[in-house]
N, CA and C of each residue as an Amber inpcrd file, in Angstrom:
protein
   585
  27.2170000  -1.6800000 -34.5570000  27.0800000  -2.2050000 -33.2150000
  26.8390000  -3.7100000 -33.3130000  27.6160000  -4.4660000 -32.5640000
  27.4450000  -5.9220000 -32.5800000  26.2240000  -6.3050000 -31.7450000
  25.7910000  -7.5560000 -31.9150000  24.6230000  -8.0180000 -31.1760000
  24.8940000  -8.0100000 -29.6720000  26.1130000  -8.3650000 -29.2580000
  26.4680000  -8.3580000 -27.8400000  26.4320000  -6.9380000 -27.2980000
  26.9730000  -5.9700000 -28.0540000  26.9360000  -4.5730000 -27.6140000
  25.4940000  -4.0820000 -27.5020000  24.6500000  -4.4490000 -28.4840000
  23.2440000  -4.0430000 -28.4520000  22.5520000  -4.6030000 -27.2120000
  22.7800000  -5.8900000 -26.9520000  22.1500000  -6.5330000 -25.8050000
  22.6150000  -5.8800000 -24.5080000  23.9100000  -5.6340000 -24.3710000
  24.4550000  -4.9960000 -23.1770000  23.9010000  -3.5900000 -23.0250000
  23.8600000  -2.8480000 -24.1400000  23.3360000  -1.4880000 -24.1140000
  21.8610000  -1.4940000 -23.7170000  21.1010000  -2.4500000 -24.2570000
  19.6750000  -2.5230000 -23.9590000  19.4530000  -2.8500000 -22.4820000
  20.2550000  -3.7610000 -21.9380000  20.1030000  -4.1420000 -20.5390000
  20.4360000  -2.9670000 -19.6240000  21.4380000  -2.1650000 -19.9880000
  21.8290000  -1.0420000 -19.1390000  20.9390000   0.1810000 -19.3420000
  20.5350000   0.4440000 -20.5530000  19.7950000   1.6690000 -20.8640000
  18.4430000   1.7680000 -20.1610000  17.6770000   0.6980000 -20.0570000
  16.3520000   0.8840000 -19.4670000  16.3420000   1.0350000 -17.9500000
  17.5030000   1.2820000 -17.3360000  17.4910000   1.4500000 -15.8800000
  16.5880000   2.6050000 -15.4780000  16.5140000   3.6390000 -16.2950000
  15.6100000   4.7520000 -15.9950000  14.1580000   4.3100000 -16.1100000
  13.8940000   3.2860000 -16.9140000  12.5170000   2.8430000 -17.1140000
  11.9270000   2.1730000 -15.8800000  12.7770000   1.7610000 -14.9400000
  12.2320000   1.1570000 -13.7270000  11.4300000   2.1750000 -12.9280000
  11.5850000   3.4310000 -13.2770000  10.8680000   4.4870000 -12.5780000
   9.5230000   4.7870000 -13.2240000   8.9930000   3.8750000 -14.0040000
   7.7130000   4.0710000 -14.6760000   6.7240000   2.9830000 -14.2570000
   6.3140000   2.9890000 -12.9860000   5.3580000   1.9740000 -12.5600000
   3.9650000   2.2650000 -13.1180000   3.1630000   1.2350000 -13.2150000
   1.7820000   1.3800000 -13.6780000   0.8340000   1.1890000 -12.4980000
  -0.1070000   2.1000000 -12.3600000  -1.1640000   1.9590000 -11.3610000
  -2.1200000   0.8810000 -11.8640000  -2.4150000  -0.1030000 -11.0170000
  -3.2810000  -1.2140000 -11.4090000  -4.6540000  -1.0220000 -10.7770000
  -5.6660000  -0.9500000 -11.6470000  -7.0420000  -0.7850000 -11.1920000
  -7.8040000  -2.0840000 -11.3680000  -8.7400000  -2.3270000 -10.4830000
  -9.6280000  -3.4680000 -10.6320000 -10.5940000  -3.1620000 -11.7790000
 -11.4060000  -4.0980000 -12.1750000 -12.3270000  -3.8910000 -13.2960000
 -13.3510000  -2.7970000 -13.0100000 -13.5250000  -2.4250000 -11.7340000
 -14.4360000  -1.3310000 -11.3810000 -13.7240000   0.0190000 -11.3370000
 -12.4890000   0.0610000 -11.8110000 -11.6680000   1.2750000 -11.8980000
 -11.2420000   1.8190000 -10.5370000 -11.1910000   0.9720000  -9.5420000
 -10.6450000   1.3470000  -8.2350000  -9.3130000   0.6230000  -8.0680000
  -8.3340000   1.2540000  -7.4060000  -7.0640000   0.5520000  -7.1700000
  -7.2920000  -0.7450000  -6.4040000  -6.4860000  -1.7510000  -6.7190000
  -6.5870000  -3.0140000  -5.9770000  -6.3070000  -2.7860000  -4.4950000
  -5.3690000  -1.9020000  -4.1960000  -5.1020000  -1.5070000  -2.8130000
  -4.5440000  -0.0870000  -2.8210000  -4.7680000   0.6030000  -1.7160000
  -4.2630000   1.9680000  -1.5810000  -2.9430000   2.0090000  -0.8400000
  -2.7690000   1.0960000   0.1160000  -1.5290000   1.1080000   0.8870000
  -1.1480000  -0.3140000   1.2110000  -0.1660000  -0.8620000   0.5980000
   0.6350000  -0.2030000  -0.4320000  -0.1740000  -0.0350000  -1.7120000
   0.1100000   1.0230000  -2.4180000  -0.5970000   1.3060000  -3.6540000
  -0.3240000   0.2020000  -4.6640000  -1.3760000  -0.2420000  -5.3550000
  -1.2280000  -1.3460000  -6.3090000  -0.5020000  -0.8680000  -7.5660000
   0.7700000  -1.1380000  -7.6060000   1.6270000  -0.7310000  -8.7220000
   2.3270000  -1.9570000  -9.2850000   2.5120000  -1.9460000 -10.6080000
   3.3010000  -2.9680000 -11.2780000   4.5010000  -2.3050000 -11.9240000
   5.6330000  -3.0230000 -12.0130000   6.7470000  -2.5060000 -12.8260000
   6.2770000  -2.3870000 -14.2740000   6.9050000  -1.5120000 -15.0350000
   6.4550000  -1.2950000 -16.4160000   6.4670000  -2.5750000 -17.2290000
   7.4280000  -3.4800000 -16.9340000   7.5140000  -4.7320000 -17.6880000
   6.2470000  -5.5840000 -17.5000000   5.7540000  -5.6560000 -16.2560000
   4.5460000  -6.4400000 -15.9780000   3.3320000  -5.8330000 -16.6590000
   3.2560000  -4.5000000 -16.6650000   2.1220000  -3.8290000 -17.3070000
   2.1130000  -4.0810000 -18.8150000   3.2890000  -3.9960000 -19.4350000
   3.3920000  -4.2540000 -20.8770000   3.0350000  -5.7100000 -21.1750000
   3.5440000  -6.6250000 -20.3650000   3.2610000  -8.0520000 -20.5590000
   1.7630000  -8.3260000 -20.4280000   1.1180000  -7.7660000 -19.3890000
  -0.3170000  -7.9880000 -19.1820000  -1.1340000  -7.4060000 -20.3280000
  -0.7190000  -6.2640000 -20.8510000  -1.4230000  -5.6640000 -21.9940000
  -1.2480000  -6.5470000 -23.2280000  -0.0330000  -7.0350000 -23.4350000
   0.2590000  -7.8880000 -24.5890000  -0.5530000  -9.1800000 -24.5340000
  -0.7490000  -9.7190000 -23.3060000  -1.5200000 -10.9490000 -23.1220000
  -3.0260000 -10.6770000 -23.0290000  -3.4260000  -9.4270000 -23.2150000
  -4.8300000  -9.0100000 -23.2180000  -5.5240000  -9.2700000 -21.8780000
  -4.7850000  -9.0890000 -20.7830000  -5.3550000  -9.2510000 -19.4450000
  -5.7950000  -7.9110000 -18.8570000  -5.2910000  -6.8120000 -19.4470000
  -5.6320000  -5.4710000 -18.9730000  -5.9080000  -4.5600000 -20.1600000
  -6.6200000  -3.4820000 -19.8840000  -6.7650000  -2.3980000 -20.8450000
  -5.8790000  -1.2590000 -20.3680000  -5.2140000  -0.6070000 -21.2890000
  -4.3780000   0.5340000 -20.9400000  -5.2600000   1.7790000 -20.9360000
  -5.2570000   2.4880000 -19.8060000  -6.0790000   3.6760000 -19.6430000
  -5.2650000   4.9440000 -19.9050000  -4.0090000   4.9220000 -19.4900000
  -3.1410000   6.0840000 -19.6680000  -1.7100000   5.6010000 -19.8850000
  -0.9140000   6.4340000 -20.5590000   0.4660000   6.0530000 -20.8890000
   1.4400000   7.1710000 -20.5520000   2.6860000   6.7730000 -20.3180000
   3.7860000   7.7290000 -20.1830000   4.2040000   8.1730000 -21.5880000
   5.0460000   9.1760000 -21.6510000   5.5930000   9.6030000 -22.9420000
   6.7100000   8.6790000 -23.4090000   7.2760000   7.8980000 -22.4800000
   8.3790000   6.9880000 -22.7960000   7.8830000   5.7570000 -23.5520000
   8.7510000   5.1930000 -24.3690000   8.4170000   3.9920000 -25.1190000
   9.4810000   2.9230000 -24.8970000   9.0910000   1.6770000 -25.1550000
  10.0390000   0.5660000 -25.2110000   9.9500000   0.0000000 -26.6180000
  11.0700000  -0.5400000 -27.0660000  11.1300000  -1.0310000 -28.4470000
  11.5870000  -2.4820000 -28.4770000  11.0120000  -3.1840000 -29.4220000
  11.5250000  -4.4930000 -29.7910000  11.9320000  -4.3340000 -31.2570000
  12.5020000  -5.3410000 -31.8740000  12.8760000  -5.1880000 -33.2830000
  11.6860000  -4.8330000 -34.1870000  10.4830000  -5.2510000 -33.8010000
   9.3390000  -5.0110000 -34.6930000   8.2370000  -4.1250000 -34.1040000
   8.3600000  -3.7480000 -32.8300000   7.2650000  -3.0240000 -32.1810000
   7.7790000  -1.8860000 -31.3180000   7.0000000  -0.8130000 -31.2780000
   7.2470000   0.2830000 -30.3500000   6.0000000   0.3950000 -29.4790000
   6.1890000   0.3540000 -28.1660000   5.0690000   0.3880000 -27.2310000
   5.2800000   1.5210000 -26.2440000   4.2400000   2.3640000 -26.0770000
   4.2830000   3.3810000 -25.0280000   4.1090000   2.6860000 -23.6930000
   4.8340000   3.1280000 -22.6870000   4.7750000   2.5010000 -21.3640000
   3.4660000   2.8970000 -20.6800000   2.6820000   1.9000000 -20.2440000
   1.4160000   2.2040000 -19.5630000   1.6480000   2.8600000 -18.2020000
   0.8460000   3.8710000 -17.8800000   0.9200000   4.4660000 -16.5380000
  -0.2880000   4.0460000 -15.6930000  -1.4120000   3.7140000 -16.3510000
  -2.5970000   3.2090000 -15.6510000  -3.1710000   2.0630000 -16.4660000
  -3.3890000   0.9260000 -15.8070000  -4.0180000  -0.2160000 -16.4700000
  -5.2070000  -0.6660000 -15.6250000  -6.2180000  -1.2160000 -16.3040000
  -7.3960000  -1.7400000 -15.6130000  -7.5430000  -3.2160000 -15.9720000
  -7.7410000  -4.0440000 -14.9480000  -7.9010000  -5.4730000 -15.1630000
  -9.1850000  -5.7550000 -15.9320000  -9.1450000  -6.7270000 -16.8110000
 -10.3470000  -7.0990000 -17.5580000 -11.2780000  -7.9490000 -16.7010000
 -10.6970000  -8.7170000 -15.7730000 -11.4970000  -9.5530000 -14.8710000
 -11.5020000  -8.9300000 -13.4830000 -12.6770000  -8.8360000 -12.8940000
 -12.8260000  -8.2530000 -11.5610000 -12.2650000  -9.2010000 -10.5100000
 -11.4570000  -8.6620000  -9.6090000 -10.9320000  -9.4390000  -8.4870000
 -11.7250000  -9.0460000  -7.2550000 -12.4070000 -10.0220000  -6.6830000
 -13.2370000  -9.7550000  -5.5160000 -12.3430000  -9.3910000  -4.3290000
 -12.6250000  -8.2550000  -3.6700000 -11.7920000  -7.8550000  -2.5190000
 -11.9090000  -8.8610000  -1.3750000 -10.8460000  -8.9370000  -0.6000000
 -10.8660000  -9.8220000   0.5660000 -11.8810000  -9.3070000   1.5720000
 -12.5260000 -10.2510000   2.2650000 -13.5250000  -9.8570000   3.2630000
 -12.9060000  -9.6580000   4.6380000 -11.7590000 -10.2810000   4.8640000
 -11.0940000 -10.1360000   6.1560000  -9.6840000  -9.6250000   5.9460000
  -9.2290000  -8.8690000   6.9090000  -7.8860000  -8.3030000   6.8670000
  -6.9500000  -9.2180000   7.6470000  -5.8160000  -9.5450000   7.0450000
  -4.8250000 -10.3870000   7.7310000  -4.2700000  -9.6370000   8.9440000
  -4.0790000 -10.3520000  10.0280000  -3.5240000  -9.7580000  11.2490000
  -2.0040000  -9.7500000  11.1340000  -1.4630000  -8.6510000  10.6030000
  -0.0210000  -8.4930000  10.4460000   0.4220000  -7.2120000  11.1450000
   1.6840000  -7.1240000  11.3980000   2.2370000  -5.9240000  12.0320000
   1.9450000  -4.6950000  11.1620000   2.1600000  -4.8310000   9.8500000
   1.9190000  -3.7060000   8.9490000   0.4530000  -3.2570000   9.0030000
  -0.4850000  -4.2070000   8.9160000  -1.9070000  -3.8490000   8.9420000
  -2.3150000  -3.2590000  10.2870000  -1.6940000  -3.7350000  11.3560000
  -1.9620000  -3.1610000  12.6780000  -1.5170000  -1.6930000  12.7070000
  -0.3080000  -1.4170000  12.2230000   0.1780000  -0.0410000  12.1910000
  -0.6870000   0.8230000  11.2840000  -1.1300000   0.2620000  10.1690000
  -2.0020000   1.0050000   9.2620000  -3.3330000   1.3190000   9.9430000
  -3.9220000   0.3280000  10.6190000  -5.1810000   0.5670000  11.3470000
  -5.0200000   1.7210000  12.3280000  -3.8790000   1.7520000  13.0330000
  -3.6260000   2.7780000  14.0390000  -2.9650000   4.0270000  13.4620000
  -2.9610000   4.1210000  12.1410000  -2.4520000   5.2840000  11.3960000
  -1.0080000   5.6260000  11.7530000  -0.2210000   4.5970000  12.0060000
   1.2100000   4.7330000  12.2630000   1.5060000   5.6860000  13.4130000
   0.6540000   5.6390000  14.4550000   0.9460000   6.4540000  15.6390000
   0.6510000   5.6570000  16.9050000   1.3510000   6.0050000  17.9620000
   1.2110000   5.3450000  19.2560000  -0.2060000   5.5740000  19.7710000
  -0.8440000   4.5260000  20.2140000  -2.2190000   4.6330000  20.6950000
  -2.3040000   5.1170000  22.1450000  -1.1380000   5.3820000  22.7450000
  -1.1210000   5.9340000  24.0980000  -0.8190000   7.4350000  24.0830000
   0.2130000   7.8340000  23.3370000   0.6080000   9.2540000  23.3610000
   0.4480000   9.9590000  22.0220000   0.2100000   9.2170000  20.9420000
   0.0290000   9.8300000  19.6280000   1.3180000  10.0510000  18.8520000
   2.4610000   9.6360000  19.4050000   3.7490000   9.8380000  18.7190000
   3.8230000   8.9870000  17.4520000   4.5770000   9.4900000  16.4900000
   4.8030000   8.7590000  15.2370000   6.2630000   8.3200000  15.1890000
   6.5320000   7.3460000  14.3330000   7.9160000   6.8870000  14.2030000
   8.1170000   5.5990000  14.9750000   9.3080000   5.3060000  15.3500000
   9.7640000   4.1120000  16.0570000   8.6530000   3.3770000  16.8120000
   7.8350000   2.6210000  16.0820000   6.7020000   1.9310000  16.6980000
   6.9830000   0.4570000  16.9310000   6.3520000  -0.0460000  17.9460000
   6.3050000  -1.4670000  18.2310000   4.8330000  -1.7810000  18.5000000
   4.5200000  -2.9430000  19.0160000   3.1250000  -3.1840000  19.3690000
   3.0360000  -3.6180000  20.8210000   1.8540000  -3.3950000  21.3970000
   1.6560000  -3.6750000  22.8140000   0.3500000  -4.4070000  23.0210000
   0.3530000  -5.3580000  23.9400000  -0.8690000  -6.0490000  24.3450000
  -1.5460000  -5.1940000  25.4090000  -2.7850000  -4.7500000  25.1570000
  -3.5110000  -3.9130000  26.1130000  -3.6870000  -4.6780000  27.4180000
  -4.2350000  -5.8710000  27.3380000  -4.2500000  -6.7760000  28.4890000
  -2.9940000  -7.6320000  28.3230000  -2.0100000  -7.4560000  29.2040000
  -0.7320000  -8.1600000  29.0310000  -0.8970000  -9.6760000  28.9270000
  -0.0250000 -10.2770000  28.1480000  -0.0670000 -11.7420000  28.0070000
   0.1410000 -12.4220000  29.3550000   0.9370000 -11.7870000  30.2240000
   1.1760000 -12.3470000  31.5570000  -0.1220000 -12.4120000  32.3640000
  -1.1010000 -11.5770000  31.9840000  -2.4020000 -11.5710000  32.6780000
  -3.4760000 -12.2810000  31.8710000  -3.0740000 -13.0550000  30.8690000
  -4.0290000 -13.8190000  30.0740000  -4.4790000 -13.1320000  28.7940000
  -3.8860000 -11.9930000  28.4470000  -4.2380000 -11.2920000  27.2150000
  -3.7760000 -12.0750000  25.9920000  -4.5740000 -12.0350000  24.9370000
  -4.2210000 -12.7770000  23.7300000  -3.7740000 -11.8160000  22.6270000
  -3.1120000 -12.3680000  21.6380000  -2.6660000 -11.5860000  20.4980000
  -3.8000000 -11.5740000  19.4820000  -4.5390000 -10.4730000  19.4490000
  -5.6760000 -10.3390000  18.5520000  -5.8690000  -8.8660000  18.2020000
  -6.6950000  -8.6190000  17.1860000  -7.0000000  -7.2470000  16.7890000
  -7.5410000  -6.4390000  17.9660000  -8.3190000  -7.0820000  18.8310000
  -9.0020000  -6.3840000  19.9130000  -8.1150000  -6.1670000  21.1420000
  -6.8850000  -6.7110000  21.1310000  -6.0290000  -6.5780000  22.3060000
  -4.6310000  -6.0370000  21.9950000  -4.3200000  -5.7870000  20.7310000
  -2.9800000  -5.3150000  20.3740000  -3.0870000  -3.9460000  19.7120000
  -2.1980000  -3.0300000  20.1140000  -2.1780000  -1.6840000  19.5400000
  -0.7480000  -1.2820000  19.1940000  -0.6320000  -0.3040000  18.3130000
   0.6800000   0.2790000  18.0140000   1.0970000   1.1380000  19.2010000
   2.3620000   1.0530000  19.5720000   2.8650000   1.8310000  20.7050000
   4.3030000   2.2380000  20.4310000   4.6520000   3.4360000  20.8840000
   6.0540000   3.8520000  20.7670000   6.8410000   3.1250000  21.8610000
   8.1350000   3.0420000  21.6900000   8.9660000   2.3070000  22.6520000
   8.8590000   2.8680000  24.0700000   8.9110000   4.2180000  24.2600000
   8.7980000   4.7330000  25.6370000   7.4770000   4.3430000  26.3220000
   6.3520000   4.4290000  25.5940000   5.0620000   4.0510000  26.1900000
   5.0000000   2.5540000  26.4680000   5.5530000   1.7630000  25.5560000
   5.5380000   0.3220000  25.7330000   6.3580000  -0.0570000  26.9730000
   7.5060000   0.5680000  27.1460000   8.3390000   0.2940000  28.3310000
   7.6610000   0.7760000  29.6020000   7.0240000   1.9520000  29.5180000
   6.3420000   2.5130000  30.6950000   5.1980000   1.6010000  31.1520000
   4.4550000   1.0620000  30.1900000   3.3130000   0.2110000  30.5250000
   3.7810000  -1.1600000  31.0100000   4.7720000  -1.7220000  30.3070000
   5.2940000  -3.0260000  30.7050000   4.2290000  -4.0950000  30.7490000
   4.2150000  -4.8900000  31.7940000   3.2500000  -5.9870000  31.9490000
   2.1060000  -5.6070000  32.8720000   1.8250000  -4.3130000  32.9560000
   0.7450000  -3.8650000  33.8360000  -0.5000000  -3.5190000  33.0320000
  -1.6090000  -3.4300000  33.7030000  -2.8580000  -3.0180000  33.0490000
  -2.8320000  -1.5080000  32.8590000  -3.7350000  -1.0110000  32.0390000
  -3.8180000   0.4400000  31.8170000  -4.1020000   1.1710000  33.1230000
  -4.9680000   0.6020000  33.9320000  -5.3230000   1.2370000  35.2090000
  -4.1140000   1.3010000  36.1410000  -3.3460000   0.2180000  36.1940000
  -2.1830000   0.1570000  37.0810000  -1.1270000   1.1940000  36.7140000
  -0.9700000   1.4740000  35.4270000   0.0860000   2.4150000  35.0240000
  -0.4580000   3.8090000  34.7140000  -1.7700000   4.0080000  34.8730000
  -2.3570000   5.3380000  34.6710000  -2.3460000   5.8090000  33.2180000
  -2.4180000   4.8790000  32.2910000  -2.4200000   5.2290000  30.8710000
  -3.7980000   4.9590000  30.2710000  -4.0650000   5.5910000  29.1330000
  -5.3320000   5.3310000  28.4400000  -5.0800000   5.2760000  26.9370000
  -6.0080000   4.6430000  26.2460000  -5.9100000   4.5060000  24.7890000
  -6.5840000   5.6760000  24.0890000  -6.0580000   6.0640000  22.9300000
  -6.6880000   7.1140000  22.1390000  -7.9930000   6.6140000  21.5420000
  -8.0370000   5.3340000  21.1600000  -9.2730000   4.7070000  20.6760000
  -9.1740000   3.2170000  20.9620000 -10.3060000   2.5850000  21.2240000
 -10.2530000   1.1460000  21.5320000  -9.8650000   0.3410000  20.2910000
  -9.0680000  -0.7040000  20.4640000  -8.6590000  -1.5180000  19.3120000
  -9.8170000  -2.3760000  18.8020000  -9.9900000  -2.3840000  17.4760000
 -11.0480000  -3.1720000  16.8430000 -10.4900000  -3.8620000  15.6110000
 -11.1710000  -4.9230000  15.2090000 -10.8240000  -5.6100000  13.9610000
 -11.2660000  -4.7070000  12.8060000 -10.3520000  -4.3150000  11.9260000
 -10.7520000  -3.4650000  10.7980000 -11.3370000  -4.2840000   9.6490000
 -12.1470000  -3.6390000   8.8570000 -12.6180000  -4.2520000   7.6190000
 -11.7450000  -3.6930000   6.4960000 -11.6230000  -4.3950000   5.3890000
 -10.7260000  -3.9380000   4.3180000 -10.9780000  -2.4910000   3.8810000
 -12.2330000  -2.0800000   3.8030000 -12.5500000  -0.7180000   3.3620000
 -11.9520000   0.3290000   4.3080000 -11.9300000   0.0360000   5.6070000
 -11.3250000   0.9640000   6.5690000  -9.8350000   1.1340000   6.2910000
  -9.1380000   0.0240000   6.0310000  -7.7000000   0.1210000   5.7590000
  -7.4450000   0.8430000   4.4390000  -8.3170000   0.6430000   3.4400000
  -8.1730000   1.3900000   2.1840000  -8.2880000   2.8880000   2.4480000
  -9.2720000   3.2640000   3.2550000  -9.4760000   4.6860000   3.5450000
  -8.3130000   5.2800000   4.3260000  -7.7790000   4.5300000   5.2760000
  -6.6100000   5.0070000   6.0250000  -5.4060000   5.0800000   5.0880000
  -5.2640000   4.0900000   4.2100000  -4.1330000   4.0470000   3.2820000
  -4.0720000   5.2530000   2.3630000  -5.2120000   5.8350000   2.0430000
  -5.2300000   7.0320000   1.1850000  -4.5250000   8.2170000   1.8230000
  -4.4420000   8.2120000   3.1470000  -3.7660000   9.3090000   3.8580000
  -2.2510000   9.2190000   3.7370000  -1.7440000   8.0860000   3.2570000
  -0.3060000   7.8580000   3.1900000   0.1070000   7.5190000   1.7610000
   0.0260000   8.5020000   0.8500000   0.3800000   8.2020000  -0.5420000
   1.8650000   7.8890000  -0.6720000   2.2400000   7.1660000  -1.7330000
   3.6590000   6.8690000  -1.9320000   4.4230000   8.1580000  -2.2520000
   5.7340000   8.0460000  -2.2590000   6.5700000   9.2240000  -2.5040000
   6.3250000   9.8540000  -3.8650000   5.8820000   9.0500000  -4.8100000
   5.6740000   9.5620000  -6.1620000   4.2570000   9.2310000  -6.6150000
   3.5220000  10.2470000  -7.0440000   2.1990000  10.0460000  -7.6350000
   2.2260000  10.6670000  -9.0230000   2.0860000   9.8520000 -10.0380000
   2.0530000  10.3830000 -11.3960000   0.7160000  11.0720000 -11.6150000
   0.7200000  12.1690000 -12.3550000  -0.5090000  12.9430000 -12.5670000
  -1.6260000  12.1150000 -13.1930000  -1.2900000  11.1070000 -13.9900000
  -2.3210000  10.2740000 -14.6180000  -3.0340000   9.3790000 -13.6170000
  -2.4850000   9.2330000 -12.4000000  -3.0950000   8.3770000 -11.3920000
  -4.1400000   9.0940000 -10.5520000  -4.0360000  10.4010000 -10.4350000
  -4.8100000  11.1350000  -9.4400000  -6.3100000  10.9590000  -9.5640000
  -6.8370000  10.9780000 -10.7740000  -8.2820000  10.8200000 -10.9480000
  -8.7740000   9.4690000 -10.4540000  -7.9240000   8.4680000 -10.4700000
  -8.3310000   7.1260000 -10.0670000  -8.1290000   6.8820000  -8.5760000
  -7.2720000   7.6610000  -7.9420000  -7.0110000   7.4740000  -6.5240000
  -8.0220000   8.2010000  -5.6570000  -8.5130000   9.3190000  -6.1340000
  -9.3650000  10.1490000  -5.2780000 -10.7110000  10.4520000  -5.9110000
 -11.1620000   9.6350000  -6.8640000 -12.4110000   9.9100000  -7.5650000
 -13.6260000   9.8290000  -6.6650000 -13.5530000   9.0500000  -5.5920000
 -14.7110000   8.9420000  -4.7020000 -14.5440000   9.7360000  -3.4120000
 -13.5290000  10.6220000  -3.3830000 -13.3320000  11.4710000  -2.2170000
 -14.3430000  12.6180000  -2.2430000 -14.6610000  13.1430000  -1.0530000
 -15.6080000  14.2420000  -0.9760000 -15.0360000  15.4860000  -1.6380000
 -15.8810000  16.1920000  -2.3630000 -15.4640000  17.4110000  -3.0310000
 -15.6230000  18.5950000  -2.1040000 -14.7130000  19.5740000  -2.2230000
 -14.8310000  20.7940000  -1.4340000 -15.9480000  21.6460000  -2.0230000
 -16.7360000  22.2640000  -1.1440000 -17.8480000  23.1020000  -1.6200000
 -17.3540000  24.4960000  -1.9660000
């Protein structure tokens, strides 16, 4: 095999390896985030381990090779330096939907969501955590620029500014499509046990 063939083969062959993400834990062994789950591509996990920035806690059965080294692909890594969690949650559409658990705050429907100002902007309402909620398109159209009283609608819960821990707890309800068995102990270690 020529060097060009080897290089081409190596570039094409690891396409299956992209399916081996590593769960990234903070130095306290908690995920950096639950939603989206803190995952690194296998290349980043191997690089961080090689640079001694993380400890490998668990590995896949798959390996990657260099001319002189064989390395098992990490499935769980823990940072050596603790990253202090953010104290405030950014006001983004995604975080708003996460706070409201991806359901309309008027009817409880899931799916095709938008956001709605509880006190309409036309009436002086501002865009803030305390005035914006997730809403399905039919409820948003029904409410329009009217107050809740005018349109006879009510909220399932009043909108509040979330703290990061609240979003982490809500995020646990929405795991990614794939959870490797080596991750489970680290994702739910502080969950209540069934009696």
